BALOBA-1460 file (C-alpha; in Angstrom, 3 decimals):
// residues 328
<rec num="1" residu="m" x="47.387" y="2.949" z="-14.909"/>
<rec num="2" residu="g" x="49.692" y="-0.085" z="-14.444"/>
<rec num="3" residu="p" x="53.319" y="0.038" z="-13.270"/>
<rec num="4" residu="a" x="55.815" y="1.619" z="-15.629"/>
<rec num="5" residu="n" x="58.778" y="-0.298" z="-17.012"/>
<rec num="6" residu="e" x="62.039" y="-0.278" z="-15.082"/>
<rec num="7" residu="r" x="63.747" y="2.178" z="-17.450"/>
<rec num="8" residu="t" x="61.203" y="4.889" z="-16.683"/>
<rec num="9" residu="w" x="62.230" y="4.935" z="-13.032"/>
<rec num="10" residu="t" x="66.004" y="4.653" z="-13.416"/>
<rec num="11" residu="s" x="66.400" y="8.373" z="-12.747"/>
<rec num="12" residu="w" x="64.767" y="7.944" z="-9.336"/>
<rec num="13" residu="s" x="66.907" y="7.852" z="-6.150"/>
<rec num="14" residu="r" x="66.320" y="7.437" z="-2.478"/>
<rec num="15" residu="g" x="66.459" y="11.028" z="-1.242"/>
<rec num="16" residu="d" x="67.316" y="11.473" z="2.413"/>
<rec num="17" residu="e" x="66.486" y="15.154" z="2.766"/>
<rec num="18" residu="m" x="62.867" y="14.428" z="3.619"/>
<rec num="19" residu="a" x="61.211" y="11.397" z="5.172"/>
<rec num="20" residu="r" x="58.471" y="11.815" z="2.699"/>
<rec num="21" residu="r" x="56.246" y="9.414" z="0.868"/>
<rec num="22" residu="f" x="55.926" y="9.815" z="-2.843"/>
<rec num="23" residu="n" x="52.242" y="10.191" z="-3.689"/>
<rec num="24" residu="p" x="51.811" y="9.645" z="-7.463"/>
<rec num="25" residu="p" x="48.480" y="10.755" z="-8.867"/>
<rec num="26" residu="p" x="46.046" y="8.066" z="-10.038"/>
<rec num="27" residu="n" x="46.492" y="8.977" z="-13.708"/>
<rec num="28" residu="w" x="50.305" y="8.272" z="-13.637"/>
<rec num="29" residu="p" x="52.041" y="4.879" z="-13.995"/>
<rec num="30" residu="r" x="52.469" y="3.052" z="-10.676"/>
<rec num="31" residu="p" x="56.214" y="3.255" z="-9.543"/>
<rec num="32" residu="p" x="58.228" y="0.145" z="-8.577"/>
<rec num="33" residu="k" x="57.959" y="-0.797" z="-4.927"/>
<rec num="34" residu="g" x="60.578" y="0.859" z="-2.661"/>
<rec num="35" residu="f" x="61.620" y="3.646" z="-5.060"/>
<rec num="36" residu="a" x="61.310" y="7.333" z="-4.289"/>
<rec num="37" residu="p" x="62.123" y="10.186" z="-6.675"/>
<rec num="38" residu="g" x="65.215" y="12.304" z="-5.999"/>
<rec num="39" residu="p" x="65.302" y="16.089" z="-5.829"/>
<rec num="40" residu="g" x="66.025" y="16.509" z="-9.527"/>
<rec num="41" residu="w" x="63.440" y="14.038" z="-10.748"/>
<rec num="42" residu="r" x="60.840" y="15.167" z="-13.304"/>
<rec num="43" residu="p" x="57.913" y="13.179" z="-14.690"/>
<rec num="44" residu="e" x="57.942" y="11.906" z="-18.232"/>
<rec num="45" residu="p" x="56.606" y="14.511" z="-20.714"/>
<rec num="46" residu="s" x="54.086" y="11.959" z="-22.018"/>
<rec num="47" residu="w" x="52.429" y="11.575" z="-18.618"/>
<rec num="48" residu="p" x="49.186" y="13.553" z="-18.058"/>
<rec num="49" residu="p" x="49.271" y="16.386" z="-15.532"/>
<rec num="50" residu="p" x="48.167" y="15.449" z="-12.002"/>
<rec num="51" residu="p" x="44.723" y="16.572" z="-10.808"/>
<rec num="52" residu="e" x="44.461" y="20.151" z="-9.643"/>
<rec num="53" residu="g" x="45.795" y="20.590" z="-6.078"/>
<rec num="54" residu="w" x="47.429" y="17.113" z="-5.970"/>
<rec num="55" residu="r" x="50.460" y="16.839" z="-3.592"/>
<rec num="56" residu="l" x="53.256" y="14.617" z="-4.964"/>
<rec num="57" residu="w" x="55.113" y="14.293" z="-1.598"/>
<rec num="58" residu="v" x="53.575" y="13.887" z="1.826"/>
<rec num="59" residu="g" x="55.400" y="13.462" z="5.190"/>
<rec num="60" residu="q" x="57.855" y="15.198" z="7.546"/>
<rec num="61" residu="p" x="61.582" y="16.246" z="7.285"/>
<rec num="62" residu="n" x="64.153" y="13.561" z="8.149"/>
<rec num="63" residu="w" x="65.502" y="15.416" z="11.168"/>
<rec num="64" residu="f" x="62.044" y="15.324" z="12.704"/>
<rec num="65" residu="v" x="61.769" y="11.593" z="12.069"/>
<rec num="66" residu="r" x="65.283" y="10.959" z="13.456"/>
<rec num="67" residu="h" x="64.403" y="12.879" z="16.606"/>
<rec num="68" residu="k" x="61.295" y="10.821" z="17.095"/>
<rec num="69" residu="l" x="63.192" y="7.580" z="16.491"/>
<rec num="70" residu="i" x="66.005" y="8.436" z="18.947"/>
<rec num="71" residu="t" x="63.488" y="9.405" z="21.624"/>
<rec num="72" residu="a" x="61.605" y="6.122" z="21.177"/>
<rec num="73" residu="i" x="64.829" y="4.030" z="21.354"/>
<rec num="74" residu="a" x="65.956" y="5.828" z="24.536"/>
<rec num="75" residu="a" x="62.625" y="5.179" z="26.170"/>
<rec num="76" residu="i" x="62.844" y="1.466" z="25.310"/>
<rec num="77" residu="v" x="66.433" y="1.192" z="26.718"/>
<rec num="78" residu="l" x="65.442" y="2.861" z="29.996"/>
<rec num="79" residu="l" x="62.455" y="0.559" z="30.330"/>
<rec num="80" residu="l" x="64.573" y="-2.567" z="29.757"/>
<rec num="81" residu="a" x="67.190" y="-1.361" z="32.246"/>
<rec num="82" residu="a" x="64.559" y="-0.774" z="34.862"/>
<rec num="83" residu="v" x="63.071" y="-4.234" z="34.367"/>
<rec num="84" residu="f" x="66.161" y="-6.412" z="33.960"/>
<rec num="85" residu="g" x="69.100" y="-4.348" z="35.335"/>
<rec num="86" residu="g" x="70.862" y="-5.031" z="38.720"/>
<rec num="87" residu="e" x="70.837" y="-7.980" z="41.156"/>
<rec num="88" residu="d" x="67.815" y="-9.068" z="43.070"/>
<rec num="89" residu="s" x="67.804" y="-7.669" z="46.602"/>
<rec num="90" residu="p" x="65.291" y="-8.306" z="49.336"/>
<rec num="91" residu="s" x="63.849" y="-4.846" z="48.840"/>
<rec num="92" residu="s" x="63.688" y="-5.177" z="45.068"/>
<rec num="93" residu="t" x="62.270" y="-8.686" z="45.396"/>
<rec num="94" residu="q" x="59.700" y="-7.425" z="47.832"/>
<rec num="95" residu="q" x="58.885" y="-4.578" z="45.457"/>
<rec num="96" residu="r" x="58.430" y="-6.995" z="42.560"/>
<rec num="97" residu="d" x="56.309" y="-9.278" z="44.736"/>
<rec num="98" residu="d" x="54.270" y="-6.302" z="45.781"/>
<rec num="99" residu="a" x="53.960" y="-5.234" z="42.173"/>
<rec num="100" residu="a" x="52.953" y="-8.760" z="41.145"/>
<rec num="101" residu="s" x="50.441" y="-9.099" z="43.956"/>
<rec num="102" residu="p" x="46.991" y="-7.919" z="43.024"/>
<rec num="103" residu="p" x="45.804" y="-4.884" z="44.933"/>
<rec num="104" residu="p" x="43.456" y="-5.606" z="47.812"/>
<rec num="105" residu="q" x="39.869" y="-5.821" z="46.792"/>
<rec num="106" residu="t" x="37.683" y="-3.079" z="48.096"/>
<rec num="107" residu="t" x="34.006" y="-3.778" z="48.167"/>
<rec num="108" residu="a" x="32.009" y="-0.748" z="47.203"/>
<rec num="109" residu="p" x="28.541" y="-0.470" z="48.661"/>
<rec num="110" residu="p" x="25.950" y="-1.709" z="46.193"/>
<rec num="111" residu="p" x="24.089" y="1.050" z="44.374"/>
<rec num="112" residu="p" x="20.599" y="1.718" z="45.590"/>
<rec num="113" residu="i" x="18.038" y="-0.425" z="43.836"/>
<rec num="114" residu="t" x="15.644" y="1.691" z="41.909"/>
<rec num="115" residu="a" x="12.418" y="0.060" z="40.971"/>
<rec num="116" residu="a" x="11.922" y="0.046" z="37.232"/>
<rec num="117" residu="p" x="8.766" y="1.706" z="36.049"/>
<rec num="118" residu="t" x="5.983" y="-0.798" z="35.748"/>
<rec num="119" residu="t" x="4.618" y="-1.132" z="32.283"/>
<rec num="120" residu="t" x="1.586" y="-3.132" z="31.376"/>
<rec num="121" residu="a" x="2.138" y="-5.356" z="28.399"/>
<rec num="122" residu="p" x="-0.583" y="-5.172" z="25.770"/>
<rec num="123" residu="p" x="-3.017" y="-8.051" z="25.923"/>
<rec num="124" residu="t" x="-2.013" y="-10.953" z="23.768"/>
<rec num="125" residu="t" x="-4.549" y="-11.732" z="21.122"/>
<rec num="126" residu="a" x="-4.686" y="-14.657" z="18.789"/>
<rec num="127" residu="p" x="-3.444" y="-13.820" z="15.296"/>
<rec num="128" residu="h" x="-6.265" y="-12.964" z="12.952"/>
<rec num="129" residu="t" x="-6.214" y="-14.627" z="9.580"/>
<rec num="130" residu="p" x="-8.383" y="-12.668" z="7.147"/>
<rec num="131" residu="r" x="-10.651" y="-14.654" z="4.909"/>
<rec num="132" residu="p" x="-9.582" y="-14.768" z="1.278"/>
<rec num="133" residu="t" x="-11.347" y="-12.190" z="-0.834"/>
<rec num="134" residu="p" x="-11.587" y="-12.332" z="-4.626"/>
<rec num="135" residu="t" x="-9.117" y="-9.736" z="-5.935"/>
<rec num="136" residu="r" x="-9.829" y="-9.074" z="-9.549"/>
<rec num="137" residu="s" x="-9.372" y="-5.371" z="-9.115"/>
<rec num="138" residu="p" x="-8.695" y="-3.076" z="-6.104"/>
<rec num="139" residu="t" x="-11.590" y="-1.659" z="-4.142"/>
<rec num="140" residu="a" x="-12.002" y="2.022" z="-3.493"/>
<rec num="141" residu="t" x="-11.051" y="2.536" z="0.141"/>
<rec num="142" residu="g" x="-10.139" y="5.465" z="2.293"/>
<rec num="143" residu="r" x="-13.428" y="7.357" z="1.933"/>
<rec num="144" residu="p" x="-15.131" y="7.682" z="5.303"/>
<rec num="145" residu="s" x="-18.703" y="6.616" z="5.974"/>
<rec num="146" residu="s" x="-21.366" y="9.302" z="6.064"/>
<rec num="147" residu="v" x="-24.914" y="9.714" z="7.321"/>
<rec num="148" residu="a" x="-27.793" y="10.967" z="5.189"/>
<rec num="149" residu="s" x="-31.601" y="11.004" z="5.065"/>
<rec num="150" residu="v" x="-33.576" y="9.007" z="2.496"/>
<rec num="151" residu="a" x="-36.174" y="10.993" z="0.519"/>
<rec num="152" residu="s" x="-37.538" y="8.278" z="-1.798"/>
<rec num="153" residu="v" x="-36.978" y="4.723" z="-3.007"/>
<rec num="154" residu="v" x="-36.665" y="4.020" z="-6.751"/>
<rec num="155" residu="d" x="-36.574" y="0.240" z="-6.417"/>
<rec num="156" residu="g" x="-35.101" y="-2.355" z="-4.096"/>
<rec num="157" residu="d" x="-31.439" y="-1.460" z="-4.753"/>
<rec num="158" residu="t" x="-31.714" y="2.258" z="-5.559"/>
<rec num="159" residu="l" x="-32.809" y="5.171" z="-3.384"/>
<rec num="160" residu="r" x="-32.619" y="8.967" z="-3.421"/>
<rec num="161" residu="l" x="-31.311" y="11.131" z="-0.593"/>
<rec num="162" residu="v" x="-32.643" y="14.424" z="0.685"/>
<rec num="163" residu="d" x="-29.550" y="16.194" z="-0.708"/>
<rec num="164" residu="g" x="-30.439" y="15.028" z="-4.244"/>
<rec num="165" residu="r" x="-27.898" y="12.240" z="-4.643"/>
<rec num="166" residu="t" x="-28.944" y="8.807" z="-5.857"/>
<rec num="167" residu="v" x="-27.510" y="5.760" z="-4.087"/>
<rec num="168" residu="r" x="-27.033" y="2.351" z="-5.690"/>
<rec num="169" residu="l" x="-26.480" y="-0.507" z="-3.243"/>
<rec num="170" residu="i" x="-23.109" y="-2.274" z="-3.574"/>
<rec num="171" residu="g" x="-23.065" y="-5.905" z="-4.699"/>
<rec num="172" residu="v" x="-26.810" y="-6.647" z="-5.065"/>
<rec num="173" residu="d" x="-29.317" y="-6.467" z="-7.886"/>
<rec num="174" residu="s" x="-33.076" y="-6.334" z="-7.288"/>
<rec num="175" residu="p" x="-35.848" y="-6.557" z="-9.939"/>
<rec num="176" residu="e" x="-36.596" y="-3.518" z="-12.081"/>
<rec num="177" residu="r" x="-40.016" y="-2.006" z="-12.458"/>
<rec num="178" residu="g" x="-42.262" y="-4.445" z="-14.285"/>
<rec num="179" residu="e" x="-40.154" y="-7.458" z="-13.364"/>
<rec num="180" residu="c" x="-41.112" y="-10.202" z="-10.965"/>
<rec num="181" residu="g" x="-40.306" y="-9.176" z="-7.396"/>
<rec num="182" residu="f" x="-40.073" y="-5.445" z="-8.072"/>
<rec num="183" residu="g" x="-42.916" y="-4.604" z="-5.714"/>
<rec num="184" residu="p" x="-41.801" y="-6.705" z="-2.712"/>
<rec num="185" residu="a" x="-38.159" y="-5.599" z="-3.051"/>
<rec num="186" residu="s" x="-39.116" y="-1.918" z="-3.238"/>
<rec num="187" residu="t" x="-41.485" y="-2.332" z="-0.296"/>
<rec num="188" residu="l" x="-38.776" y="-3.904" z="1.877"/>
<rec num="189" residu="t" x="-36.301" y="-1.127" z="1.069"/>
<rec num="190" residu="k" x="-38.928" y="1.530" z="1.780"/>
<rec num="191" residu="r" x="-39.803" y="-0.058" z="5.109"/>
<rec num="192" residu="l" x="-36.149" y="-0.098" z="6.137"/>
<rec num="193" residu="t" x="-34.968" y="3.295" z="4.867"/>
<rec num="194" residu="l" x="-37.673" y="5.751" z="3.757"/>
<rec num="195" residu="g" x="-37.572" y="8.939" z="5.811"/>
<rec num="196" residu="k" x="-34.778" y="7.612" z="8.018"/>
<rec num="197" residu="r" x="-31.170" y="8.519" z="8.671"/>
<rec num="198" residu="v" x="-28.943" y="5.854" z="7.135"/>
<rec num="199" residu="t" x="-25.203" y="5.223" z="7.173"/>
<rec num="200" residu="l" x="-23.539" y="5.130" z="3.783"/>
<rec num="201" residu="g" x="-20.423" y="2.948" z="3.721"/>
<rec num="202" residu="t" x="-17.842" y="2.706" z="0.949"/>
<rec num="203" residu="g" x="-16.253" y="-0.444" z="-0.416"/>
<rec num="204" residu="a" x="-16.837" y="-0.650" z="-4.169"/>
<rec num="205" residu="r" x="-13.984" y="-0.348" z="-6.636"/>
<rec num="206" residu="d" x="-15.543" y="2.793" z="-8.128"/>
<rec num="207" residu="d" x="-17.202" y="5.658" z="-6.311"/>
<rec num="208" residu="r" x="-19.990" y="5.959" z="-8.896"/>
<rec num="209" residu="d" x="-21.580" y="3.783" z="-11.570"/>
<rec num="210" residu="r" x="-22.037" y="4.730" z="-15.212"/>
<rec num="211" residu="y" x="-25.306" y="6.503" z="-14.397"/>
<rec num="212" residu="g" x="-23.677" y="8.796" z="-11.851"/>
<rec num="213" residu="r" x="-25.178" y="7.042" z="-8.830"/>
<rec num="214" residu="i" x="-22.899" y="6.759" z="-5.792"/>
<rec num="215" residu="l" x="-22.114" y="3.165" z="-4.816"/>
<rec num="216" residu="r" x="-22.572" y="2.543" z="-1.100"/>
<rec num="217" residu="y" x="-23.523" y="0.032" z="1.520"/>
<rec num="218" residu="v" x="-26.708" y="1.281" z="3.207"/>
<rec num="219" residu="q" x="-26.934" y="0.547" z="6.893"/>
<rec num="220" residu="v" x="-29.898" y="1.273" z="9.171"/>
<rec num="221" residu="g" x="-28.732" y="0.665" z="12.709"/>
<rec num="222" residu="s" x="-27.332" y="-2.876" z="12.585"/>
<rec num="223" residu="t" x="-29.276" y="-3.850" z="9.445"/>
<rec num="224" residu="d" x="-27.475" y="-4.063" z="6.109"/>
<rec num="225" residu="v" x="-30.181" y="-3.294" z="3.531"/>
<rec num="226" residu="g" x="-28.462" y="-5.209" z="0.731"/>
<rec num="227" residu="l" x="-28.034" y="-8.277" z="2.921"/>
<rec num="228" residu="a" x="-31.697" y="-8.043" z="4.024"/>
<rec num="229" residu="l" x="-32.790" y="-8.137" z="0.366"/>
<rec num="230" residu="l" x="-30.644" y="-11.217" z="-0.250"/>
<rec num="231" residu="r" x="-31.998" y="-13.024" z="2.814"/>
<rec num="232" residu="a" x="-35.558" y="-12.291" z="1.701"/>
<rec num="233" residu="g" x="-34.877" y="-13.731" z="-1.760"/>
<rec num="234" residu="l" x="-35.624" y="-10.363" z="-3.351"/>
<rec num="235" residu="a" x="-32.175" y="-9.677" z="-4.841"/>
<rec num="236" residu="t" x="-29.166" y="-11.518" z="-6.220"/>
<rec num="237" residu="a" x="-25.474" y="-10.985" z="-5.494"/>
<rec num="238" residu="r" x="-24.065" y="-9.255" z="-8.579"/>
<rec num="239" residu="y" x="-21.731" y="-6.486" z="-9.781"/>
<rec num="240" residu="d" x="-18.683" y="-7.886" z="-7.977"/>
<rec num="241" residu="s" x="-15.362" y="-9.531" z="-8.853"/>
<rec num="242" residu="r" x="-17.120" y="-12.430" z="-10.613"/>
<rec num="243" residu="d" x="-18.476" y="-10.215" z="-13.394"/>
<rec num="244" residu="g" x="-15.713" y="-7.638" z="-13.744"/>
<rec num="245" residu="y" x="-16.871" y="-4.918" z="-11.345"/>
<rec num="246" residu="g" x="-14.185" y="-5.478" z="-8.717"/>
<rec num="247" residu="s" x="-14.409" y="-7.160" z="-5.340"/>
<rec num="248" residu="h" x="-15.934" y="-5.541" z="-2.283"/>
<rec num="249" residu="p" x="-15.464" y="-6.340" z="1.429"/>
<rec num="250" residu="r" x="-18.862" y="-8.022" z="1.905"/>
<rec num="251" residu="e" x="-18.784" y="-10.030" z="-1.330"/>
<rec num="252" residu="l" x="-18.185" y="-13.451" z="0.256"/>
<rec num="253" residu="t" x="-21.056" y="-12.974" z="2.687"/>
<rec num="254" residu="y" x="-23.409" y="-11.758" z="-0.048"/>
<rec num="255" residu="v" x="-22.538" y="-14.668" z="-2.356"/>
<rec num="256" residu="r" x="-22.954" y="-17.232" z="0.430"/>
<rec num="257" residu="v" x="-26.351" y="-15.878" z="1.526"/>
<rec num="258" residu="d" x="-27.556" y="-15.608" z="-2.082"/>
<rec num="259" residu="a" x="-26.588" y="-19.229" z="-2.780"/>
<rec num="260" residu="a" x="-28.401" y="-20.433" z="0.346"/>
<rec num="261" residu="t" x="-31.617" y="-18.444" z="-0.216"/>
<rec num="262" residu="p" x="-34.124" y="-19.407" z="-2.924"/>
<rec num="263" residu="q" x="-35.561" y="-16.582" z="-5.019"/>
<rec num="264" residu="r" x="-39.217" y="-15.797" z="-4.695"/>
<rec num="265" residu="a" x="-41.338" y="-17.602" z="-7.249"/>
<rec num="266" residu="c" x="-42.769" y="-15.475" z="-10.019"/>
<rec num="267" residu="p" x="-46.208" y="-15.981" z="-11.526"/>
<rec num="268" residu="v" x="-46.537" y="-17.364" z="-15.017"/>
<rec num="269" residu="p" x="-46.590" y="-14.386" z="-17.403"/>
<rec num="270" residu="k" x="-49.789" y="-13.638" z="-19.221"/>
<rec num="271" residu="p" x="-49.691" y="-13.929" z="-22.991"/>
<rec num="272" residu="t" x="-48.685" y="-10.750" z="-24.802"/>
<rec num="273" residu="p" x="-51.729" y="-9.002" z="-26.214"/>
<rec num="274" residu="r" x="-51.535" y="-8.746" z="-29.948"/>
<rec num="275" residu="p" x="-51.827" y="-5.316" z="-31.528"/>
<rec num="276" residu="t" x="-55.040" y="-4.615" z="-33.377"/>
<rec num="277" residu="e" x="-55.169" y="-4.814" z="-37.109"/>
<rec num="278" residu="s" x="-55.278" y="-1.040" z="-37.301"/>
<rec num="279" residu="g" x="-51.739" y="-0.904" z="-35.807"/>
<rec num="280" residu="n" x="-52.848" y="0.395" z="-32.399"/>
<rec num="281" residu="c" x="-49.331" y="0.931" z="-30.976"/>
<rec num="282" residu="d" x="-48.524" y="3.352" z="-28.155"/>
<rec num="283" residu="p" x="-46.217" y="6.130" z="-29.451"/>
<rec num="284" residu="s" x="-44.259" y="6.074" z="-26.182"/>
<rec num="285" residu="y" x="-42.488" y="2.936" z="-27.414"/>
<rec num="286" residu="p" x="-41.177" y="3.553" z="-30.954"/>
<rec num="287" residu="g" x="-39.556" y="0.585" z="-32.627"/>
<rec num="288" residu="v" x="-41.928" y="-1.926" z="-31.010"/>
<rec num="289" residu="c" x="-45.692" y="-2.265" z="-31.052"/>
<rec num="290" residu="i" x="-47.205" y="-2.226" z="-27.579"/>
<rec num="291" residu="p" x="-50.889" y="-1.424" z="-27.160"/>
<rec num="292" residu="p" x="-51.763" y="1.608" z="-25.070"/>
<rec num="293" residu="a" x="-53.249" y="1.291" z="-21.590"/>
<rec num="294" residu="p" x="-55.596" y="0.053" z="-20.360"/>
<rec num="295" residu="p" x="-54.959" y="-2.638" z="-19.510"/>
<rec num="296" residu="d" x="-51.696" y="-1.882" z="-17.683"/>
<rec num="297" residu="l" x="-48.886" y="-4.150" z="-18.832"/>
<rec num="298" residu="d" x="-45.700" y="-5.216" z="-17.055"/>
<rec num="299" residu="c" x="-42.410" y="-6.431" z="-18.576"/>
<rec num="300" residu="p" x="-43.310" y="-10.131" z="-18.094"/>
<rec num="301" residu="d" x="-46.464" y="-9.473" z="-20.167"/>
<rec num="302" residu="i" x="-44.551" y="-8.500" z="-23.312"/>
<rec num="303" residu="a" x="-41.836" y="-10.096" z="-25.432"/>
<rec num="304" residu="y" x="-39.760" y="-6.941" z="-25.953"/>
<rec num="305" residu="r" x="-36.606" y="-6.057" z="-23.973"/>
<rec num="306" residu="d" x="-34.280" y="-3.048" z="-23.935"/>
<rec num="307" residu="f" x="-36.489" y="-0.921" z="-26.196"/>
<rec num="308" residu="r" x="-36.557" y="2.885" z="-26.417"/>
<rec num="309" residu="v" x="-39.037" y="4.783" z="-24.246"/>
<rec num="310" residu="v" x="-40.154" y="8.359" z="-24.974"/>
<rec num="311" residu="g" x="-42.948" y="10.451" z="-23.641"/>
<rec num="312" residu="p" x="-45.154" y="9.623" z="-20.644"/>
<rec num="313" residu="d" x="-44.461" y="5.811" z="-20.454"/>
<rec num="314" residu="p" x="-48.050" y="4.824" z="-19.510"/>
<rec num="315" residu="h" x="-47.096" y="1.233" z="-18.664"/>
<rec num="316" residu="g" x="-44.093" y="2.210" z="-16.488"/>
<rec num="317" residu="f" x="-41.558" y="0.079" z="-18.374"/>
<rec num="318" residu="d" x="-38.714" y="2.601" z="-17.740"/>
<rec num="319" residu="g" x="-38.244" y="2.271" z="-13.988"/>
<rec num="320" residu="n" x="-35.013" y="4.235" z="-13.683"/>
<rec num="321" residu="d" x="-35.814" y="7.019" z="-16.171"/>
<rec num="322" residu="d" x="-32.954" y="6.178" z="-18.556"/>
<rec num="323" residu="n" x="-35.267" y="5.953" z="-21.621"/>
<rec num="324" residu="v" x="-34.791" y="2.195" z="-21.896"/>
<rec num="325" residu="g" x="-37.700" y="-0.116" z="-21.153"/>
<rec num="326" residu="c" x="-37.591" y="-3.579" z="-19.575"/>
<rec num="327" residu="e" x="-33.809" y="-3.612" z="-19.246"/>
<rec num="328" residu="t" x="-32.141" y="-7.008" z="-19.020"/>
């Protein structure tokens, strides 16, 4: 609240019974400077009550303050008399000279030198600047690597472990069954991993793909199986930040090797055999008309893609057992 008008404080007086300081509460008008309420003063009825426990006067009685003041003045007078009183005499002059002279310097023996404990500074290494990594989405990190045994190989980028889990290699895509390069890619993965203990490393954005397969790097000793497929021209770098699957730590290396390695040439596909006039279509492939075996047909031999597969699948078009043949 601001200061009150002068009329409000006209009933105030400078009381001398107590050397107290008037302590108005914060919700009252601010009094004029230098005024203190007298013993009979009462606040205006319109003012709000002070906060609970608020003390309006703080300080000490006047006699206590006078005693302190007289004692301080006496001490000052005695000090001035001691400094300036009387004539200079040889003894007093000598005493002042002695007082003005600095005391003789005494040289203390130096403290014993204690050898500081020797600490070996850490070796200085050049600052490491990480290579830029595409960051379309965060990668799944924090899961430790594990070791497992490989029971079988589905194709170049997919294998099954002894414990029943299926592993899909991170960041590479090899040909499916019936596609050009399926056999060589599967053979290379079998040669590197089948029946061996492999290290499974994390790094993909997701822990599993939409088919429930765990996404891992597969390492056999110092050999990265996915990188070996890329260097052999049996796989392409895919399923990374460039096509919406999130970046992974080895993406730049995979993309660089894939761009520098030509893919293996595929033979010219044979013409698709026409179904007989009697409608000789294998019932394993409803919705399309594919003749039954023999002869055995591969995906390059037919014009159909992503068709439904039921039953025994005599031509082996459904390589990953998801009931879809010759997936694109």
